[in-house]
N, C-alpha and C positions, 0 to 999 in steps of 0.2 A: 814426794818430790823426787823422781825422776834420775838416770842418771845425766853426767854431764855425755852433749850430743855434738859436734862437728859437723856441718853442711857439708855435704863430699858437692866435691870439686872445686874446692875453694885454696886459690894458693898462698901464701903465706906473704911473700913479694917483699920481706922486710916490714912486714905489721905487726904490732903482736895484738893476740885479740882476744879482743873482752869479752867477759861474761855477763850475759843477759838470764834471759827466762820469759818463755812459753807461760803466758797465764792462763786459767780457763778456771768457771765460766771469769766472763770476762767481766759483767759487770761488779764484780767484786777483785777490778786487776786496780784500781783504784787511779786518781786524775789518766797522767802519763804526760807527755811535753802539748803544750798548748802549741810549737810547730805544725804538726802535724796538721791545727787547725788552719791557724793561721796563714802557710806557704801556698796552701792550698788555694784562699781567698783570693791572700795577694798576688798567685799566677794568674787566676779567672778574672780580673779586672777591678777585683777592689780596693776602695782609695784607705792607705794605714792612718789613723785619724789620731793616733796615740801622741800623748807626748809623755817628754820624757820622766817618772818613779810613780808616773800614774796608771790608769786603768789602761787596756789592748781596747780600743778600739775601732773597728772596719764597717763604711758605708759601700754599700755595692754602688755602679756606674749612676743608676740613675735615679741611686737617696734612698730609694724604697722605704730599704729598708738596712737597720743597726746589727751588728755582733758587736756585744762587749762581755770582758771579760774583766773583773775587778775581784783580786785578793785583798784589800783594805779596806773590808767593811766586811759586817758581820750580818746573814751567813756567810756572803759571801757570790761570787760565781759564773755562770755567763748568762748572761741576760739579752736573749732578740727578739727584736721589735722589727714592728713593720706598718709606715704609715695607711694610714685610708688613703684607697685611690681609686677612680672610680668603677672599679673590677671587687673592690675587696674593703673588708670596713681596718679600722686598723686591729690590730694583735699583740702580740709580747707572750713568750717562753721565756720560763728561773730553768734553767739547773745548777746544781750546786756544783761544790766546785772538785769533788769525786766522782764525780759523772766521767766514765774513761773518755777519752777526745776522739778517743772509735765510733764510741755510739754519736757524741753531739753531734763528731761530724757528718753523721748520717742525715743529721739536719740540716746544714751550713753548706754540703756538696749540694744536697735535694735546691740548694734558693739558687747555684748554680747554673742551675741544670733546668730545661721545658718543661714542664706538666704534663705526666702523662695521660692520655688518651682517654688512659681507665677507668673506671671509675674510683677511689680510694676506699683500703679495706684494709685500714688496722688491724684486726685482728687477723688476717691472712697468714702475713710472715709468723705471728704469735701459734699460732693452731700446728703450721706446715715442721715447725720443731718442736714439738711436744707442749705445748704452754696449755697447761686444766682452767675450763674459763668455768667461773661461780655464777651460777645467777642468783640474784635479791635485791635489794635497796639499792647498789650496785654492782655492775657487771666487772666482777674482776678476774684477769686472767695472769697464775700462778707461774712462774718457770719451772724446769725438769727437778733443783733443785731445794725449791720452797724459799728459795732466799729475797727472789724477784716479782713485782708485780704491777700490771697495768690495768689500771680503773677508772671505770665509765661511770657517769653520772647524769642523766638530764633534772635537772632541778624543773623546770619553767619549761615551752617552746621557745628556743634557741639559751636557752641554756646548759649547750654540752658541756662538760667539764671532762676534762683528760686529766691523768698526774698519774706517778708514775711515780716508784721507789724499791732501798732496796737495804735488807737486813742481815747481818750476819752476827753471831755470841754476841758481839760489844756491842750489839745495840744498832741502829739507825745508818744508815752510810751516806746514802745520797738521793736525793729526790732533784724532781721534773715537774711543770707545771707549765699546762696550757692554756689559755682564753679559750671560750666557748666558741670565737670568733678567729681562731688559728686554722692555717688552709689544712686542711683533713690528711692532703698529699706528704709535707712535714710530720705527722704527727703518726702516717704508716713510716713515715722514713724513718723514721725513729724505735718505734715498733720492729723495722728492719733488721736494722740496727742493733739496734738490744739486746734478739735474739737468735743473732749469729752465733753458731759454735764453735764458730775458729777464732782459736785461742790470740793471745793481744799479747805482745811485746814488751816485756820493761827491763833495766838495767838495773846491775846491783844495787842492793839498797833501795830497791822502790816500789817492789811487791811490800802489801800492807801485811799483814800478822791476820793471819786469821788459819784453822785450822778448815776450810771449807773452801779452803784453793788451791788446785792442780798447777803442778811446776812443771816446765820442763827445763834443766840447766843446759845453754847452748852454748858455743864461743865463734864471737860475729867481731868478723870486722872492722876495723872503721870505714873502709871503702864498699866492701857488701850495705852498711846500713845508709851513706849517703845514697849507692847508687839505688837502694829504697825509694830512701825521699827524693832524689832528681823521678822515677819513674812518676810517683802520682801529682809532683808539679809538673813534668811533661802531658799529664793527660786531661790535668787541668786547663792549660795552655792551647791544646791542641782539642777542644771543645769551646776553651772559647772561643778558638779562632773559626772554628767551623758554624757554627751560630755566627759569630756576625757576618762569614764570605756569603749562609745563607739570606740573612738580612741584606745585606748592600745589593743583593742578586736581586732577591726581590722587589728592592727601592728603583734597579735600573730599569725594572722590568711594568713600566705602567699599563695602568689597564686595556689602552686600546692597542697597544702591542699585543698583548696576553692571546685578544678576542681574535689579532689575526692571526696570527702562530695556528689557533686552535683551529682558524681556519682552513690554513692548510697553505696559507701563505710566506713566504720569507722574509727573514727582517734580515740589517745589513747589521 
């Protein structure tokens, strides 16, 4: 464990600093605060369908995707489901409770954003960060520390299964599984968040016991934590506003008007 650090430039303002830890690798950091996922969805216009005392449920604005978290069943955890649409078959992904929220957010954040025009490549972010790929009955990519893996197996045409998992000295820590119909850009978003070498923050008492975890103790002011959380929410709102503004402008411009403008005419 590295010694305690104080972020440079922070004033006290009468606040009491709290002890937190920067934890790496992130795949061993434990589940974390669910609000990291849910508040971003809320700020992106998703509807909170949760009932008091029940599992957490959020629906996308068009009701095509549902994100749920249920700690009351075994094994419990995250379930992300997409309905069948004209362009996409039904799909779902499951992630167990100890999947760090920063990795879950790789998927859920991507659900709130337009798809990239580039073809997805699940392996690219893993290779970029030093994960080694093994060819065999399954194609498996392993993290540099050897404790996390992403695996692919195609049992038949159209039956390409992706799953991932993490183990430490105590045994299995968590798993994530994706149906063959899961959009590939979401699986890539997961592998990108999983392989990100940046540490994640956990409060005192919330760092899992493992000799394979590296921690840096830091003193954090409550106002600084609040500012970080608000910055993430602000990003979600700005992205949502920009997307809606673009869609509204496109709807206001009819095909005939666009053609007239392209020919050099002017519109009022």
